[in-house]
C-alpha atoms as one frame of an Amber mdcrd trajectory, in Angstrom:
protein
  98.710  96.174 105.597  98.368  98.229 102.447  94.861  98.323 101.030  95.306
 101.582  99.128  95.998 102.039  95.407  99.570 103.139  96.200 101.888 100.628
  94.569  99.480  99.681  91.779 100.425 100.204  88.157  99.815 103.887  87.577
 100.169 104.690  91.303 103.851 104.043  92.020 105.484 104.327  95.398 105.041
 102.966  98.863 102.549 104.127 101.503 105.073 103.369 104.255 108.481 105.015
 104.625 111.160 102.325 104.282 112.768 103.530 107.508 109.770 102.300 109.514
 110.183  98.686 108.330 112.003  96.282 110.628 112.468  92.486 110.719 109.864
  91.837 113.426 107.044  93.164 111.207 104.697  91.246 108.922 103.801  93.306
 105.831 100.857  92.562 103.533  99.939  94.368 100.333  96.655  93.549  98.581
  97.876  95.160  95.348  98.061  92.469  92.664  99.241  94.423  89.659 102.151
  94.259  90.121 102.546  91.553  92.737 106.043  92.814  93.544 105.267  96.274
  94.894 107.789  98.780  96.175 106.412  98.274  99.694 106.957  94.518  99.562
 110.437  94.882  98.054 111.422  97.316 100.810 109.876  95.065 103.465 111.753
  92.006 102.184 114.993  94.000 102.128 114.336  94.958 105.767 113.844  91.294
 106.705 110.058  91.441 107.170 107.722  88.562 106.477 105.511  89.526 103.518
 102.297  88.604 101.755 101.475  89.816  98.248  98.060  90.412  96.652  97.973
  87.140  94.685  95.648  85.425  97.129  93.325  88.402  97.159  92.945  88.444
  93.377  92.333  84.682  93.218  89.773  84.569  96.023  88.047  87.719  94.765
  87.729  86.098  91.331  86.562  82.815  92.850  83.862  84.588  94.850  82.660
  86.464  91.755  82.652  83.227  89.733  80.555  81.533  92.430  78.096  84.455
  92.501  77.725  84.575  88.703  77.572  80.838  87.989  76.521  79.127  91.206
  79.527  76.815  90.740  82.372  76.418  93.211  85.728  77.042  91.544  88.880
  75.117  92.389  90.865  77.791  94.211  93.920  75.539  94.609  94.037  75.186
  90.829  93.541  78.932  90.415  96.389  79.701  92.816  98.663  77.246  90.993
  97.758  78.834  87.648  98.524  82.304  89.011 101.877  81.028  90.275 102.649
  79.645  86.807 101.645  82.929  85.154 103.803  84.984  87.507 106.792  82.681
  87.015 106.560  82.957  83.213
């Protein structure tokens, strides 16, 4: 699990040496800009299951929206919109 700024735009690289990655690992990176970090690319190449920071950015935004407005956002719609934006 990477929860450091390493891998973010302006902080390139990976916090984990690629040689430590193996197929039985599950690798998560909460970085969301970019979603495709060096760590996740190396983990996928090593056969690991991966999770990018897209969910974190959506649920962080949804929580902030709820705090600021008192309204409950549609997180499924937000996730779908993020998916469309990333695909474009």
